[in-house]
mmCIF entry with sequence, helices, sheets and N, C-alpha, C, O atoms, coordinates in Angstrom:
data_MODEL
# 
_entry.id   MODEL 
# 
_entity.id                         1 
_entity.type                       polymer 
_entity.pdbx_number_of_molecules   1 
# 
_entity_poly.entity_id                      1 
_entity_poly.type                           'polypeptide(L)' 
_entity_poly.nstd_linkage                   no 
_entity_poly.nstd_monomer                   no 
_entity_poly.pdbx_seq_one_letter_code       MYPAYADGEIAAVAVTNQLVLVTRNSRDFERFDNLRLENWFEQ 
_entity_poly.pdbx_seq_one_letter_code_can   MYPAYADGEIAAVAVTNQLVLVTRNSRDFERFDNLRLENWFEQ 
_entity_poly.pdbx_strand_id                 A 
# 
loop_
_entity_poly_seq.entity_id 
_entity_poly_seq.num 
_entity_poly_seq.mon_id 
_entity_poly_seq.hetero 
1 1  MET n 
1 2  TYR n 
1 3  PRO n 
1 4  ALA n 
1 5  TYR n 
1 6  ALA n 
1 7  ASP n 
1 8  GLY n 
1 9  GLU n 
1 10 ILE n 
1 11 ALA n 
1 12 ALA n 
1 13 VAL n 
1 14 ALA n 
1 15 VAL n 
1 16 THR n 
1 17 ASN n 
1 18 GLN n 
1 19 LEU n 
1 20 VAL n 
1 21 LEU n 
1 22 VAL n 
1 23 THR n 
1 24 ARG n 
1 25 ASN n 
1 26 SER n 
1 27 ARG n 
1 28 ASP n 
1 29 PHE n 
1 30 GLU n 
1 31 ARG n 
1 32 PHE n 
1 33 ASP n 
1 34 ASN n 
1 35 LEU n 
1 36 ARG n 
1 37 LEU n 
1 38 GLU n 
1 39 ASN n 
1 40 TRP n 
1 41 PHE n 
1 42 GLU n 
1 43 GLN n 
# 
_struct_asym.id          A 
_struct_asym.entity_id   1 
# 
loop_
_struct_conf.conf_type_id 
_struct_conf.id 
_struct_conf.pdbx_PDB_helix_id 
_struct_conf.beg_label_comp_id 
_struct_conf.beg_label_asym_id 
_struct_conf.beg_label_seq_id 
_struct_conf.pdbx_beg_PDB_ins_code 
_struct_conf.end_label_comp_id 
_struct_conf.end_label_asym_id 
_struct_conf.end_label_seq_id 
_struct_conf.pdbx_end_PDB_ins_code 
_struct_conf.beg_auth_comp_id 
_struct_conf.beg_auth_asym_id 
_struct_conf.beg_auth_seq_id 
_struct_conf.end_auth_comp_id 
_struct_conf.end_auth_asym_id 
_struct_conf.end_auth_seq_id 
_struct_conf.pdbx_PDB_helix_class 
_struct_conf.details 
_struct_conf.pdbx_PDB_helix_length 
HELX_P HELX_P1 AA1 TYR A 5  ? THR A 16 ? TYR A 5  THR A 16 1 ? 12 
HELX_P HELX_P2 AA2 SER A 26 ? PHE A 29 ? SER A 26 PHE A 29 5 ? 4  
# 
_struct_conf_type.id          HELX_P 
_struct_conf_type.criteria    ? 
_struct_conf_type.reference   ? 
# 
_struct_sheet.id               AA1 
_struct_sheet.type             ? 
_struct_sheet.number_strands   2 
_struct_sheet.details          ? 
# 
_struct_sheet_order.sheet_id     AA1 
_struct_sheet_order.range_id_1   1 
_struct_sheet_order.range_id_2   2 
_struct_sheet_order.offset       ? 
_struct_sheet_order.sense        parallel 
# 
loop_
_struct_sheet_range.sheet_id 
_struct_sheet_range.id 
_struct_sheet_range.beg_label_comp_id 
_struct_sheet_range.beg_label_asym_id 
_struct_sheet_range.beg_label_seq_id 
_struct_sheet_range.pdbx_beg_PDB_ins_code 
_struct_sheet_range.end_label_comp_id 
_struct_sheet_range.end_label_asym_id 
_struct_sheet_range.end_label_seq_id 
_struct_sheet_range.pdbx_end_PDB_ins_code 
_struct_sheet_range.beg_auth_comp_id 
_struct_sheet_range.beg_auth_asym_id 
_struct_sheet_range.beg_auth_seq_id 
_struct_sheet_range.end_auth_comp_id 
_struct_sheet_range.end_auth_asym_id 
_struct_sheet_range.end_auth_seq_id 
AA1 1 VAL A 20 ? VAL A 22 ? VAL A 20 VAL A 22 
AA1 2 ARG A 36 ? GLU A 38 ? ARG A 36 GLU A 38 
# 
loop_
_atom_site.group_PDB 
_atom_site.id 
_atom_site.type_symbol 
_atom_site.label_atom_id 
_atom_site.label_alt_id 
_atom_site.label_comp_id 
_atom_site.label_asym_id 
_atom_site.label_entity_id 
_atom_site.label_seq_id 
_atom_site.pdbx_PDB_ins_code 
_atom_site.Cartn_x 
_atom_site.Cartn_y 
_atom_site.Cartn_z 
_atom_site.occupancy 
_atom_site.B_iso_or_equiv 
_atom_site.pdbx_formal_charge 
_atom_site.auth_seq_id 
_atom_site.auth_comp_id 
_atom_site.auth_asym_id 
_atom_site.auth_atom_id 
_atom_site.pdbx_PDB_model_num 
ATOM 1   N N  . MET A 1 1  ? -6.433  5.415   -21.053 1.00 0.00 ? 1  MET A N  1 
ATOM 2   C CA . MET A 1 1  ? -7.101  5.284   -19.770 1.00 0.00 ? 1  MET A CA 1 
ATOM 3   C C  . MET A 1 1  ? -6.184  4.557   -18.802 1.00 0.00 ? 1  MET A C  1 
ATOM 4   O O  . MET A 1 1  ? -5.559  3.551   -19.138 1.00 0.00 ? 1  MET A O  1 
ATOM 5   N N  . TYR A 1 2  ? -6.122  5.086   -17.611 1.00 0.00 ? 2  TYR A N  1 
ATOM 6   C CA . TYR A 1 2  ? -5.256  4.513   -16.563 1.00 0.00 ? 2  TYR A CA 1 
ATOM 7   C C  . TYR A 1 2  ? -6.006  3.434   -15.787 1.00 0.00 ? 2  TYR A C  1 
ATOM 8   O O  . TYR A 1 2  ? -7.225  3.502   -15.630 1.00 0.00 ? 2  TYR A O  1 
ATOM 9   N N  . PRO A 1 3  ? -5.260  2.431   -15.302 1.00 0.00 ? 3  PRO A N  1 
ATOM 10  C CA . PRO A 1 3  ? -5.910  1.381   -14.526 1.00 0.00 ? 3  PRO A CA 1 
ATOM 11  C C  . PRO A 1 3  ? -6.369  1.919   -13.164 1.00 0.00 ? 3  PRO A C  1 
ATOM 12  O O  . PRO A 1 3  ? -5.843  2.910   -12.657 1.00 0.00 ? 3  PRO A O  1 
ATOM 13  N N  . ALA A 1 4  ? -7.340  1.251   -12.603 1.00 0.00 ? 4  ALA A N  1 
ATOM 14  C CA . ALA A 1 4  ? -7.823  1.658   -11.285 1.00 0.00 ? 4  ALA A CA 1 
ATOM 15  C C  . ALA A 1 4  ? -6.730  1.414   -10.263 1.00 0.00 ? 4  ALA A C  1 
ATOM 16  O O  . ALA A 1 4  ? -5.920  0.499   -10.410 1.00 0.00 ? 4  ALA A O  1 
ATOM 17  N N  . TYR A 1 5  ? -6.713  2.235   -9.231  1.00 0.00 ? 5  TYR A N  1 
ATOM 18  C CA . TYR A 1 5  ? -5.690  2.132   -8.191  1.00 0.00 ? 5  TYR A CA 1 
ATOM 19  C C  . TYR A 1 5  ? -5.681  0.755   -7.576  1.00 0.00 ? 5  TYR A C  1 
ATOM 20  O O  . TYR A 1 5  ? -4.609  0.186   -7.369  1.00 0.00 ? 5  TYR A O  1 
ATOM 21  N N  . ALA A 1 6  ? -6.840  0.199   -7.277  1.00 0.00 ? 6  ALA A N  1 
ATOM 22  C CA . ALA A 1 6  ? -6.931  -1.139  -6.660  1.00 0.00 ? 6  ALA A CA 1 
ATOM 23  C C  . ALA A 1 6  ? -6.338  -2.215  -7.576  1.00 0.00 ? 6  ALA A C  1 
ATOM 24  O O  . ALA A 1 6  ? -5.677  -3.144  -7.112  1.00 0.00 ? 6  ALA A O  1 
ATOM 25  N N  . ASP A 1 7  ? -6.585  -2.077  -8.881  1.00 0.00 ? 7  ASP A N  1 
ATOM 26  C CA . ASP A 1 7  ? -6.027  -3.043  -9.833  1.00 0.00 ? 7  ASP A CA 1 
ATOM 27  C C  . ASP A 1 7  ? -4.501  -2.986  -9.809  1.00 0.00 ? 7  ASP A C  1 
ATOM 28  O O  . ASP A 1 7  ? -3.840  -4.020  -9.902  1.00 0.00 ? 7  ASP A O  1 
ATOM 29  N N  . GLY A 1 8  ? -3.954  -1.811  -9.688  1.00 0.00 ? 8  GLY A N  1 
ATOM 30  C CA . GLY A 1 8  ? -2.508  -1.653  -9.625  1.00 0.00 ? 8  GLY A CA 1 
ATOM 31  C C  . GLY A 1 8  ? -1.927  -2.279  -8.363  1.00 0.00 ? 8  GLY A C  1 
ATOM 32  O O  . GLY A 1 8  ? -0.860  -2.892  -8.399  1.00 0.00 ? 8  GLY A O  1 
ATOM 33  N N  . GLU A 1 9  ? -2.619  -2.122  -7.272  1.00 0.00 ? 9  GLU A N  1 
ATOM 34  C CA . GLU A 1 9  ? -2.199  -2.712  -6.007  1.00 0.00 ? 9  GLU A CA 1 
ATOM 35  C C  . GLU A 1 9  ? -2.222  -4.248  -6.102  1.00 0.00 ? 9  GLU A C  1 
ATOM 36  O O  . GLU A 1 9  ? -1.280  -4.917  -5.677  1.00 0.00 ? 9  GLU A O  1 
ATOM 37  N N  . ILE A 1 10 ? -3.284  -4.780  -6.649  1.00 0.00 ? 10 ILE A N  1 
ATOM 38  C CA . ILE A 1 10 ? -3.417  -6.251  -6.801  1.00 0.00 ? 10 ILE A CA 1 
ATOM 39  C C  . ILE A 1 10 ? -2.308  -6.782  -7.706  1.00 0.00 ? 10 ILE A C  1 
ATOM 40  O O  . ILE A 1 10 ? -1.662  -7.781  -7.392  1.00 0.00 ? 10 ILE A O  1 
ATOM 41  N N  . ALA A 1 11 ? -2.101  -6.116  -8.811  1.00 0.00 ? 11 ALA A N  1 
ATOM 42  C CA . ALA A 1 11 ? -1.048  -6.520  -9.752  1.00 0.00 ? 11 ALA A CA 1 
ATOM 43  C C  . ALA A 1 11 ? 0.328   -6.464  -9.108  1.00 0.00 ? 11 ALA A C  1 
ATOM 44  O O  . ALA A 1 11 ? 1.140   -7.369  -9.300  1.00 0.00 ? 11 ALA A O  1 
ATOM 45  N N  . ALA A 1 12 ? 0.591   -5.427  -8.358  1.00 0.00 ? 12 ALA A N  1 
ATOM 46  C CA . ALA A 1 12 ? 1.890   -5.242  -7.699  1.00 0.00 ? 12 ALA A CA 1 
ATOM 47  C C  . ALA A 1 12 ? 2.166   -6.361  -6.704  1.00 0.00 ? 12 ALA A C  1 
ATOM 48  O O  . ALA A 1 12 ? 3.279   -6.884  -6.643  1.00 0.00 ? 12 ALA A O  1 
ATOM 49  N N  . VAL A 1 13 ? 1.161   -6.723  -5.931  1.00 0.00 ? 13 VAL A N  1 
ATOM 50  C CA . VAL A 1 13 ? 1.348   -7.813  -4.979  1.00 0.00 ? 13 VAL A CA 1 
ATOM 51  C C  . VAL A 1 13 ? 1.617   -9.115  -5.706  1.00 0.00 ? 13 VAL A C  1 
ATOM 52  O O  . VAL A 1 13 ? 2.492   -9.878  -5.295  1.00 0.00 ? 13 VAL A O  1 
ATOM 53  N N  . ALA A 1 14 ? 0.889   -9.386  -6.769  1.00 0.00 ? 14 ALA A N  1 
ATOM 54  C CA . ALA A 1 14 ? 1.088   -10.612 -7.522  1.00 0.00 ? 14 ALA A CA 1 
ATOM 55  C C  . ALA A 1 14 ? 2.482   -10.687 -8.150  1.00 0.00 ? 14 ALA A C  1 
ATOM 56  O O  . ALA A 1 14 ? 3.142   -11.723 -8.073  1.00 0.00 ? 14 ALA A O  1 
ATOM 57  N N  . VAL A 1 15 ? 2.931   -9.588  -8.774  1.00 0.00 ? 15 VAL A N  1 
ATOM 58  C CA . VAL A 1 15 ? 4.260   -9.578  -9.419  1.00 0.00 ? 15 VAL A CA 1 
ATOM 59  C C  . VAL A 1 15 ? 5.356   -9.681  -8.406  1.00 0.00 ? 15 VAL A C  1 
ATOM 60  O O  . VAL A 1 15 ? 6.305   -10.437 -8.615  1.00 0.00 ? 15 VAL A O  1 
ATOM 61  N N  . THR A 1 16 ? 5.270   -8.945  -7.297  1.00 0.00 ? 16 THR A N  1 
ATOM 62  C CA . THR A 1 16 ? 6.274   -8.930  -6.271  1.00 0.00 ? 16 THR A CA 1 
ATOM 63  C C  . THR A 1 16 ? 6.466   -10.334 -5.645  1.00 0.00 ? 16 THR A C  1 
ATOM 64  O O  . THR A 1 16 ? 7.581   -10.740 -5.316  1.00 0.00 ? 16 THR A O  1 
ATOM 65  N N  . ASN A 1 17 ? 5.366   -11.038 -5.500  1.00 0.00 ? 17 ASN A N  1 
ATOM 66  C CA . ASN A 1 17 ? 5.430   -12.354 -4.868  1.00 0.00 ? 17 ASN A CA 1 
ATOM 67  C C  . ASN A 1 17 ? 5.440   -13.483 -5.870  1.00 0.00 ? 17 ASN A C  1 
ATOM 68  O O  . ASN A 1 17 ? 5.267   -14.645 -5.502  1.00 0.00 ? 17 ASN A O  1 
ATOM 69  N N  . GLN A 1 18 ? 5.645   -13.152 -7.151  1.00 0.00 ? 18 GLN A N  1 
ATOM 70  C CA . GLN A 1 18 ? 5.738   -14.140 -8.216  1.00 0.00 ? 18 GLN A CA 1 
ATOM 71  C C  . GLN A 1 18 ? 4.539   -15.084 -8.247  1.00 0.00 ? 18 GLN A C  1 
ATOM 72  O O  . GLN A 1 18 ? 4.684   -16.302 -8.347  1.00 0.00 ? 18 GLN A O  1 
ATOM 73  N N  . LEU A 1 19 ? 3.338   -14.481 -8.158  1.00 0.00 ? 19 LEU A N  1 
ATOM 74  C CA . LEU A 1 19 ? 2.097   -15.209 -8.140  1.00 0.00 ? 19 LEU A CA 1 
ATOM 75  C C  . LEU A 1 19 ? 1.389   -15.137 -9.466  1.00 0.00 ? 19 LEU A C  1 
ATOM 76  O O  . LEU A 1 19 ? 1.663   -14.236 -10.258 1.00 0.00 ? 19 LEU A O  1 
ATOM 77  N N  . VAL A 1 20 ? 0.482   -16.062 -9.734  1.00 0.00 ? 20 VAL A N  1 
ATOM 78  C CA . VAL A 1 20 ? -0.383  -16.000 -10.887 1.00 0.00 ? 20 VAL A CA 1 
ATOM 79  C C  . VAL A 1 20 ? -1.705  -15.367 -10.402 1.00 0.00 ? 20 VAL A C  1 
ATOM 80  O O  . VAL A 1 20 ? -2.299  -15.813 -9.421  1.00 0.00 ? 20 VAL A O  1 
ATOM 81  N N  . LEU A 1 21 ? -2.133  -14.349 -11.098 1.00 0.00 ? 21 LEU A N  1 
ATOM 82  C CA . LEU A 1 21 ? -3.364  -13.688 -10.747 1.00 0.00 ? 21 LEU A CA 1 
ATOM 83  C C  . LEU A 1 21 ? -4.519  -14.361 -11.508 1.00 0.00 ? 21 LEU A C  1 
ATOM 84  O O  . LEU A 1 21 ? -4.549  -14.342 -12.739 1.00 0.00 ? 21 LEU A O  1 
ATOM 85  N N  . VAL A 1 22 ? -5.444  -14.940 -10.786 1.00 0.00 ? 22 VAL A N  1 
ATOM 86  C CA . VAL A 1 22 ? -6.600  -15.587 -11.373 1.00 0.00 ? 22 VAL A CA 1 
ATOM 87  C C  . VAL A 1 22 ? -7.788  -14.657 -11.230 1.00 0.00 ? 22 VAL A C  1 
ATOM 88  O O  . VAL A 1 22 ? -8.149  -14.264 -10.120 1.00 0.00 ? 22 VAL A O  1 
ATOM 89  N N  . THR A 1 23 ? -8.399  -14.302 -12.362 1.00 0.00 ? 23 THR A N  1 
ATOM 90  C CA . THR A 1 23 ? -9.496  -13.350 -12.363 1.00 0.00 ? 23 THR A CA 1 
ATOM 91  C C  . THR A 1 23 ? -10.396 -13.593 -13.565 1.00 0.00 ? 23 THR A C  1 
ATOM 92  O O  . THR A 1 23 ? -9.963  -14.097 -14.602 1.00 0.00 ? 23 THR A O  1 
ATOM 93  N N  . ARG A 1 24 ? -11.663 -13.222 -13.396 1.00 0.00 ? 24 ARG A N  1 
ATOM 94  C CA . ARG A 1 24 ? -12.564 -13.246 -14.551 1.00 0.00 ? 24 ARG A CA 1 
ATOM 95  C C  . ARG A 1 24 ? -12.380 -11.974 -15.391 1.00 0.00 ? 24 ARG A C  1 
ATOM 96  O O  . ARG A 1 24 ? -12.750 -11.919 -16.563 1.00 0.00 ? 24 ARG A O  1 
ATOM 97  N N  . ASN A 1 25 ? -11.807 -10.976 -14.759 1.00 0.00 ? 25 ASN A N  1 
ATOM 98  C CA . ASN A 1 25 ? -11.671 -9.670  -15.419 1.00 0.00 ? 25 ASN A CA 1 
ATOM 99  C C  . ASN A 1 25 ? -10.244 -9.458  -15.886 1.00 0.00 ? 25 ASN A C  1 
ATOM 100 O O  . ASN A 1 25 ? -9.586  -8.506  -15.468 1.00 0.00 ? 25 ASN A O  1 
ATOM 101 N N  . SER A 1 26 ? -9.770  -10.324 -16.736 1.00 0.00 ? 26 SER A N  1 
ATOM 102 C CA . SER A 1 26 ? -8.360  -10.241 -17.176 1.00 0.00 ? 26 SER A CA 1 
ATOM 103 C C  . SER A 1 26 ? -8.080  -8.992  -18.028 1.00 0.00 ? 26 SER A C  1 
ATOM 104 O O  . SER A 1 26 ? -6.940  -8.536  -18.111 1.00 0.00 ? 26 SER A O  1 
ATOM 105 N N  . ARG A 1 27 ? -9.103  -8.459  -18.641 1.00 0.00 ? 27 ARG A N  1 
ATOM 106 C CA . ARG A 1 27 ? -8.947  -7.282  -19.491 1.00 0.00 ? 27 ARG A CA 1 
ATOM 107 C C  . ARG A 1 27 ? -8.325  -6.092  -18.726 1.00 0.00 ? 27 ARG A C  1 
ATOM 108 O O  . ARG A 1 27 ? -7.503  -5.354  -19.269 1.00 0.00 ? 27 ARG A O  1 
ATOM 109 N N  . ASP A 1 28 ? -8.740  -5.925  -17.454 1.00 0.00 ? 28 ASP A N  1 
ATOM 110 C CA . ASP A 1 28 ? -8.222  -4.817  -16.651 1.00 0.00 ? 28 ASP A CA 1 
ATOM 111 C C  . ASP A 1 28 ? -6.764  -4.989  -16.271 1.00 0.00 ? 28 ASP A C  1 
ATOM 112 O O  . ASP A 1 28 ? -6.099  -4.017  -15.911 1.00 0.00 ? 28 ASP A O  1 
ATOM 113 N N  . PHE A 1 29 ? -6.261  -6.200  -16.345 1.00 0.00 ? 29 PHE A N  1 
ATOM 114 C CA . PHE A 1 29 ? -4.897  -6.486  -15.856 1.00 0.00 ? 29 PHE A CA 1 
ATOM 115 C C  . PHE A 1 29 ? -3.902  -6.722  -17.009 1.00 0.00 ? 29 PHE A C  1 
ATOM 116 O O  . PHE A 1 29 ? -2.708  -6.865  -16.746 1.00 0.00 ? 29 PHE A O  1 
ATOM 117 N N  . GLU A 1 30 ? -4.348  -6.766  -18.259 1.00 0.00 ? 30 GLU A N  1 
ATOM 118 C CA . GLU A 1 30 ? -3.481  -7.085  -19.388 1.00 0.00 ? 30 GLU A CA 1 
ATOM 119 C C  . GLU A 1 30 ? -2.384  -6.044  -19.609 1.00 0.00 ? 30 GLU A C  1 
ATOM 120 O O  . GLU A 1 30 ? -1.355  -6.369  -20.201 1.00 0.00 ? 30 GLU A O  1 
ATOM 121 N N  . ARG A 1 31 ? -2.565  -4.834  -19.163 1.00 0.00 ? 31 ARG A N  1 
ATOM 122 C CA . ARG A 1 31 ? -1.562  -3.788  -19.413 1.00 0.00 ? 31 ARG A CA 1 
ATOM 123 C C  . ARG A 1 31 ? -0.377  -3.814  -18.476 1.00 0.00 ? 31 ARG A C  1 
ATOM 124 O O  . ARG A 1 31 ? 0.580   -3.068  -18.681 1.00 0.00 ? 31 ARG A O  1 
ATOM 125 N N  . PHE A 1 32 ? -0.410  -4.660  -17.443 1.00 0.00 ? 32 PHE A N  1 
ATOM 126 C CA . PHE A 1 32 ? 0.699   -4.727  -16.495 1.00 0.00 ? 32 PHE A CA 1 
ATOM 127 C C  . PHE A 1 32 ? 1.784   -5.663  -16.979 1.00 0.00 ? 32 PHE A C  1 
ATOM 128 O O  . PHE A 1 32 ? 1.505   -6.798  -17.365 1.00 0.00 ? 32 PHE A O  1 
ATOM 129 N N  . ASP A 1 33 ? 3.050   -5.184  -16.959 1.00 0.00 ? 33 ASP A N  1 
ATOM 130 C CA . ASP A 1 33 ? 4.170   -5.980  -17.405 1.00 0.00 ? 33 ASP A CA 1 
ATOM 131 C C  . ASP A 1 33 ? 4.509   -7.029  -16.357 1.00 0.00 ? 33 ASP A C  1 
ATOM 132 O O  . ASP A 1 33 ? 4.357   -6.796  -15.158 1.00 0.00 ? 33 ASP A O  1 
ATOM 133 N N  . ASN A 1 34 ? 4.963   -8.172  -16.814 1.00 0.00 ? 34 ASN A N  1 
ATOM 134 C CA . ASN A 1 34 ? 5.462   -9.255  -15.954 1.00 0.00 ? 34 ASN A CA 1 
ATOM 135 C C  . ASN A 1 34 ? 4.391   -9.867  -15.047 1.00 0.00 ? 34 ASN A C  1 
ATOM 136 O O  . ASN A 1 34 ? 4.726   -10.561 -14.087 1.00 0.00 ? 34 ASN A O  1 
ATOM 137 N N  . LEU A 1 35 ? 3.129   -9.625  -15.332 1.00 0.00 ? 35 LEU A N  1 
ATOM 138 C CA . LEU A 1 35 ? 2.043   -10.181 -14.539 1.00 0.00 ? 35 LEU A CA 1 
ATOM 139 C C  . LEU A 1 35 ? 1.528   -11.407 -15.249 1.00 0.00 ? 35 LEU A C  1 
ATOM 140 O O  . LEU A 1 35 ? 1.128   -11.350 -16.412 1.00 0.00 ? 35 LEU A O  1 
ATOM 141 N N  . ARG A 1 36 ? 1.542   -12.530 -14.529 1.00 0.00 ? 36 ARG A N  1 
ATOM 142 C CA . ARG A 1 36 ? 1.000   -13.774 -15.108 1.00 0.00 ? 36 ARG A CA 1 
ATOM 143 C C  . ARG A 1 36 ? -0.450  -13.851 -14.740 1.00 0.00 ? 36 ARG A C  1 
ATOM 144 O O  . ARG A 1 36 ? -0.819  -13.807 -13.566 1.00 0.00 ? 36 ARG A O  1 
ATOM 145 N N  . LEU A 1 37 ? -1.292  -13.970 -15.789 1.00 0.00 ? 37 LEU A N  1 
ATOM 146 C CA . LEU A 1 37 ? -2.734  -13.981 -15.630 1.00 0.00 ? 37 LEU A CA 1 
ATOM 147 C C  . LEU A 1 37 ? -3.312  -15.314 -16.045 1.00 0.00 ? 37 LEU A C  1 
ATOM 148 O O  . LEU A 1 37 ? -2.814  -15.954 -16.971 1.00 0.00 ? 37 LEU A O  1 
ATOM 149 N N  . GLU A 1 38 ? -4.365  -15.735 -15.363 1.00 0.00 ? 38 GLU A N  1 
ATOM 150 C CA . GLU A 1 38 ? -5.152  -16.867 -15.756 1.00 0.00 ? 38 GLU A CA 1 
ATOM 151 C C  . GLU A 1 38 ? -6.616  -16.525 -15.549 1.00 0.00 ? 38 GLU A C  1 
ATOM 152 O O  . GLU A 1 38 ? -6.997  -15.896 -14.561 1.00 0.00 ? 38 GLU A O  1 
ATOM 153 N N  . ASN A 1 39 ? -7.430  -16.956 -16.511 1.00 0.00 ? 39 ASN A N  1 
ATOM 154 C CA . ASN A 1 39 ? -8.874  -16.801 -16.358 1.00 0.00 ? 39 ASN A CA 1 
ATOM 155 C C  . ASN A 1 39 ? -9.450  -18.202 -16.448 1.00 0.00 ? 39 ASN A C  1 
ATOM 156 O O  . ASN A 1 39 ? -9.537  -18.778 -17.533 1.00 0.00 ? 39 ASN A O  1 
ATOM 157 N N  . TRP A 1 40 ? -9.842  -18.748 -15.306 1.00 0.00 ? 40 TRP A N  1 
ATOM 158 C CA . TRP A 1 40 ? -10.356 -20.113 -15.259 1.00 0.00 ? 40 TRP A CA 1 
ATOM 159 C C  . TRP A 1 40 ? -11.763 -20.210 -15.797 1.00 0.00 ? 40 TRP A C  1 
ATOM 160 O O  . TRP A 1 40 ? -12.298 -21.310 -15.935 1.00 0.00 ? 40 TRP A O  1 
ATOM 161 N N  . PHE A 1 41 ? -12.386 -19.055 -16.112 1.00 0.00 ? 41 PHE A N  1 
ATOM 162 C CA . PHE A 1 41 ? -13.766 -19.055 -16.555 1.00 0.00 ? 41 PHE A CA 1 
ATOM 163 C C  . PHE A 1 41 ? -13.944 -18.893 -18.032 1.00 0.00 ? 41 PHE A C  1 
ATOM 164 O O  . PHE A 1 41 ? -15.054 -18.982 -18.556 1.00 0.00 ? 41 PHE A O  1 
ATOM 165 N N  . GLU A 1 42 ? -12.803 -18.644 -18.727 1.00 0.00 ? 42 GLU A N  1 
ATOM 166 C CA . GLU A 1 42 ? -12.825 -18.546 -20.197 1.00 0.00 ? 42 GLU A CA 1 
ATOM 167 C C  . GLU A 1 42 ? -12.991 -19.919 -20.809 1.00 0.00 ? 42 GLU A C  1 
ATOM 168 O O  . GLU A 1 42 ? -12.476 -20.914 -20.299 1.00 0.00 ? 42 GLU A O  1 
ATOM 169 N N  . GLN A 1 43 ? -13.721 -19.956 -21.911 1.00 0.00 ? 43 GLN A N  1 
ATOM 170 C CA . GLN A 1 43 ? -13.897 -21.243 -22.592 1.00 0.00 ? 43 GLN A CA 1 
ATOM 171 C C  . GLN A 1 43 ? -13.287 -21.193 -23.968 1.00 0.00 ? 43 GLN A C  1 
ATOM 172 O O  . GLN A 1 43 ? -13.332 -22.182 -24.699 1.00 0.00 ? 43 GLN A O  1 
# 
């Protein structure tokens, strides 16, 4: 299954600008290389 177009755009902006992507929905972004993810809502 391919990621949603919007998810790809969000991931690209984060990687390009060397940002950490904070999301509750980290599962949708795990497939992107070099993307730093944080989920502040996980326990």
